[in-house]
Structure formats: structure tokens, C-alpha cells
C-alpha positions in Angstrom: -173.1 -23.5 -131.1 -174.7 -20.2 -132.3 -172.2 -17.5 -133.3 -174.0 -14.3 -134.3 -173.9 -10.5 -133.9 -176.0 -7.4 -134.4 -174.6 -4.8 -136.8 -175.4 -1.1 -136.9 -174.4 2.4 -136.0 -174.7 3.5 -133.3 -174.9 0.1 -131.6 -173.9 0.6 -128.0 -177.6 0.9 -126.8 -178.7 -2.3 -128.5 -180.4 -4.9 -126.3 -180.2 -7.6 -128.9 -177.3 -9.5 -127.2 -179.5 -9.6 -124.0 -182.6 -10.8 -125.9 -180.8 -13.4 -128.0 -179.0 -14.6 -124.8 -182.3 -15.3 -123.1 -183.6 -17.1 -126.2 -180.7 -19.4 -126.5 -180.8 -20.1 -122.8 -184.4 -21.0 -123.1 -183.5 -23.3 -126.0 -180.6 -24.8 -124.1 -178.2 -23.8 -126.9 -174.6 -22.7 -126.6 -174.1 -19.3 -128.0 -171.9 -16.2 -128.6 -173.9 -13.1 -129.6 -172.1 -9.8 -129.8 -172.6 -6.3 -131.3 -170.4 -4.7 -133.9 -170.6 -1.0 -134.8 -170.5 -0.6 -138.6 -171.9 1.9 -141.1 -173.0 0.9 -144.5 -169.6 0.9 -146.1 -168.1 -1.0 -143.3 -170.9 -3.6 -143.3 -170.4 -4.2 -147.1 -166.7 -4.9 -146.5 -167.2 -7.1 -143.4 -170.2 -9.2 -144.4 -169.1 -11.1 -147.5 -165.9 -12.3 -145.8 -167.5 -13.0 -142.4 -170.2 -15.2 -144.0 -167.7 -17.3 -145.9 -164.8 -17.9 -143.5 -164.3 -19.7 -140.3 -163.2 -17.4 -137.4 -160.0 -17.8 -135.4 -162.1 -19.4 -132.6 -162.9 -22.3 -135.0 -166.6 -21.4 -135.5 -168.3 -20.0 -138.5 -170.8 -17.1 -138.2 -174.3 -18.4 -137.9 -175.7 -15.1 -139.1 -176.2 -11.4 -138.4 -179.0 -9.1 -137.2 -179.1 -5.8 -139.0 -180.4 -2.6 -137.4 -180.3 1.1 -138.4 -178.9 2.2 -140.8 -178.2 -1.2 -142.4 -181.6 -2.6 -143.3 -181.1 -1.9 -147.0 -177.4 -2.8 -147.2 -178.2 -6.5 -147.8 -179.5 -5.7 -151.3 -176.0 -4.9 -152.3 -174.9 -8.5 -151.5 -175.6 -11.6 -153.6 -178.5 -12.9 -151.5 -181.7 -14.8 -152.0 -184.2 -12.7 -150.1 -187.6 -13.7 -148.7 -190.8 -12.1 -149.9 -191.2 -9.8 -146.9 -187.7 -8.4 -147.4 -188.3 -7.9 -151.1 -191.6 -6.2 -150.6 -190.4 -3.9 -147.7 -187.0 -3.3 -149.3 -185.7 -4.1 -145.8 -183.4 -7.0 -144.7 -182.8 -7.3 -140.9 -181.4 -10.9 -140.9 -178.6 -12.4 -142.9 -177.2 -15.9 -143.2 -174.9 -17.3 -145.9 -176.6 -16.6 -149.2 -180.0 -15.6 -147.7 -181.7 -12.4 -146.4 -184.9 -12.2 -144.4 -187.2 -9.6 -142.8 -188.2 -10.9 -139.3 -189.6 -7.5 -138.4 -192.7 -8.5 -140.3 -193.2 -11.9 -138.8 -192.3 -10.6 -135.4 -194.7 -7.6 -135.4 -197.5 -9.9 -136.7 -196.9 -12.3 -133.8 -197.1 -9.3 -131.3 -200.4 -8.0 -132.7 -202.0 -11.5 -132.7 -200.6 -12.3 -129.2 -202.2 -9.0 -128.0 -205.4 -9.8 -129.9 -205.3 -6.4 -131.7 -207.5 -6.4 -134.8 -207.7 -2.8 -136.1 -209.9 -1.4 -138.8 -208.0 1.8 -139.3 -204.2 2.2 -138.8 -201.9 5.2 -138.6 -198.2 4.5 -139.1 -195.9 7.3 -138.1 -192.7 7.4 -140.1 -191.8 6.3 -143.6 -188.5 4.5 -143.3 -187.6 0.8 -143.6 -189.4 -0.2 -140.4 -192.5 1.6 -141.5 -192.5 -0.3 -144.8 -192.4 -3.5 -142.8 -195.3 -2.4 -140.7 -197.4 -1.8 -143.8 -196.8 -5.4 -144.8 -197.7 -6.5 -141.3 -201.1 -4.8 -141.6 -201.7 -6.2 -145.0 -200.9 -9.7 -143.8 -203.2 -9.2 -140.8 -206.0 -8.1 -143.1 -205.6 -11.4 -145.0 -205.7 -13.4 -141.8 -208.9 -11.7 -140.5 -210.5 -11.5 -143.9 -211.3 -7.8 -143.4 -210.1 -4.6 -145.0 -207.8 -2.5 -142.9 -207.1 1.1 -144.0 -203.5 2.5 -143.7 -202.4 6.1 -143.3 -198.7 7.1 -143.3 -197.9 10.2 -141.3 -194.4 11.4 -142.1 -192.1 14.4 -141.8 -191.3 14.5 -145.5 -192.3 12.6 -148.6 -188.9 11.5 -149.7 -189.6 7.7 -149.3 -193.3 7.7 -150.4 -192.5 5.9 -153.7 -191.1 2.9 -151.9 -194.5 2.2 -150.4 -196.5 2.6 -153.6 -194.1 0.4 -155.6 -193.9 -2.5 -153.3 -197.1 -2.8 -151.3 -200.5 -4.2 -152.4 -203.1 -1.9 -150.8 -204.0 1.7 -151.1 -202.1 3.9 -148.7 -202.9 7.5 -147.7 -200.1 9.8 -147.0 -200.3 12.9 -144.7 -197.8 15.2 -143.0 -197.3 14.6 -139.2 -198.1 18.3 -138.8 -201.7 17.5 -140.0 -202.4 15.3 -137.0 -204.5 16.6 -134.2 -206.2 15.2 -131.1 -209.5 15.1 -133.1 -208.0 13.3 -136.2 -206.1 10.8 -134.1 -209.3 9.4 -132.6 -210.4 8.0 -135.9 -207.6 5.4 -135.8 -207.9 2.4 -133.6 -204.2 1.5 -133.8 -201.2 3.9 -134.1 -197.8 2.4 -134.9 -194.9 4.7 -134.3 -191.7 3.8 -136.2 -190.1 7.1 -135.3 -186.7 7.2 -133.5 -186.9 7.5 -129.7 -188.1 11.1 -128.8 -189.0 12.1 -132.4 -192.7 12.0 -131.6 -192.3 14.1 -128.4 -193.2 17.4 -130.1 -196.7 16.1 -130.9 -197.2 14.1 -127.7 -199.9 16.3 -126.4 -202.3 15.1 -129.1 -202.1 11.6 -127.6 -203.6 12.8 -124.3 -206.6 10.6 -123.7 -206.2 8.7 -126.9 -208.2 5.5 -126.4 -206.9 3.3 -129.3 -203.9 1.0 -129.2 -200.4 2.3 -129.5 -197.5 0.2 -130.7 -194.4 2.4 -130.1 -191.5 0.6 -131.7 -189.0 2.5 -129.5 -188.3 1.2 -126.0 -185.8 3.6 -124.4 -186.9 5.6 -122.5 -190.1 3.7 -121.5 -192.8 4.6 -121.3 -192.3 7.0 -124.2 -194.0 10.4 -123.9 -196.8 9.4 -126.3 -197.3 6.1 -124.6 -197.5 7.8 -121.2 -200.2 10.2 -122.5 -202.5 7.6 -123.9 -205.2 5.7 -122.0 -205.6 2.8 -124.3 -203.5 -0.4 -124.8 -199.8 0.3 -125.2 -197.2 -2.0 -126.6 -193.5 -1.4 -126.3 -190.8 -1.9 -128.9 -189.4 -4.5 -126.6 -192.2 -6.9 -127.8 -191.1 -6.5 -131.4 -187.4 -6.8 -130.5 -188.1 -10.1 -128.8 -190.5 -11.5 -131.4 -188.3 -10.8 -134.4 -185.3 -12.1 -132.5 -187.1 -15.4 -131.9 -187.5 -15.8 -135.7 -183.9 -14.9 -136.1 -182.9 -17.6 -133.7 -184.8 -20.2 -135.7 -183.0 -19.0 -138.8 -179.5 -19.0 -137.2 -180.0 -22.4 -135.5 -182.0 -24.2 -138.2 -184.1 -25.6 -135.4 -187.9 -25.9 -135.3 -189.4 -25.0 -131.9 -192.6 -23.5 -130.5 -191.8 -19.8 -131.3 -194.9 -18.4 -129.6 -193.9 -20.2 -126.3 -190.2 -19.0 -126.6 -191.5 -15.5 -127.3 -193.6 -15.4 -124.1 -190.7 -16.9 -122.0 -188.1 -14.5 -123.4 -190.4 -11.4 -123.2 -190.9 -12.0 -119.5 -187.2 -12.3 -118.9 -186.4 -9.2 -121.0 -189.1 -7.1 -119.3 -187.7 -8.1 -115.9 -184.2 -7.1 -117.1 -185.3 -3.8 -118.5 -187.3 -3.0 -115.3 -184.2 -3.8 -113.1 -181.9 -1.8 -115.2 
């Protein structure tokens, strides 16, 4: 029996319970997966007790998924964190005594599944998810044995130091206001880690863009920038499903064909989103 929840604030919009439900159904596992609205302070009060005690229903928590704004809160707990979480300063998965970053493994699965092998990548945003995407590109570079350049386009430079301290490669930083239709064409992959709608003011520069877009938002879909492009477009639903598959493996302690479950669950989720 899997007992888990996604924590964050706001949390009402989260599709994680739907996605995890499809995964556990595909694995033929009993489950209870809920969503709990907590800010950072609330999460730090809730998590230590929840991870140690058995609930009134007789089941212990299997673990928790963390979304905004809680991807850094796990570092205030006594956890052994995996290398991806440590390098990105971002934890999105917690079980008793351990923290993980499945955004990295999930996004890597998505890009490999879509056979996207870029040479020059633009990442829009510089928060926790953007840090994870930098590691994804670094890992992809190791896999394909080719250098991949990374540029971060951000609205302010407040978080730049987190990239230079924790990541291996050279990263170029620019302001989002510096982007233009002409400059955009030099990138063969754009990853937007911006909140839904935040890229709308510059959406016109994506008109006719022929490279691949991985827009990590998924509501509304297609996003304005995705709708303006003519190249391959990947929704944030793909990442939501891929990282949740890795979370399910961590919560359950099971070994299974993650790529197969990813494909099965993505199909179910896309049909759900289309119908709703």
C-alpha cells in the first residue's frame, strides 16, 4: 500500500494525484495519494512528524512529492540527499531519511524518449527547476559525448550564484529582455521553467521558431509560446509524468520498467487532460 502526497502552495491545481494514480494502477498497487497545501514553515513542522509516525489509518507515509515553493525546504531536514538534489539545491522527493531530485532523471528520460540531442540550449528562468534543467543538459552531454552550450535567460540575477557554485560547465547569463526573434534562432532547444503565463509578454519572438521547445508549464496548453512555434513542442505534462514514475519507484521500493510505465501513464494522462 502506497500512502503519499504532494505538498506545496498553492496546490489545488496539481495533477500529481491523477498522475500517481495512473502509475499505481498500471503497477497494480494499492495506493492513497493526496495533496496538502503547506508553505515552507508549515512543511517544516509537518514533515518530521509525518515521516516518523504511523497515521490513524494504520499506514505510515511512503513519502512526499514537493512542488513550489518547497523544493529547497528539505535541506533544513536531517536527510541524506542524492547527488542531483545536492548539485541543484532542489529536493522534490522525500522519504524517511532521504531526499531526491527526480526532476533531473525525469527530464532526461523525456529528452531521450523524444530523441532530442541539442547543441545549444536556452533555459528561461533561474529558479530551482532551472537549476535541475542545467544538470539535465550536463548529463545529456555526458551521454552523447558532445559539448552542449547553456544560456540562462532570466528576469533578474538574484540566483545566478547558485548555478556557478553547483554546476560543472560554463553557463552564460543574459536578461530575458535581450532575447529577440533573431537571437532565438541560434538555439536548437529552449526550456522554459517560467510559471504559466510568465513568458507571454515575449511570445511574439517565438513565432516561426523552428527548434524544440520544452515548456515545463502545462496549464493552459498549448502555452502561448508553444502555440507560436513551428518546431517540436513538449509539454510539462511529460516531465510531470516522468519524474512521478521515478518517485513511484522510490516510494514503493520496487524495480520495474520505468520507460514502459512512463509511456503508459503519459498516454492516460494526456487523454485525461484532453477530456478535462
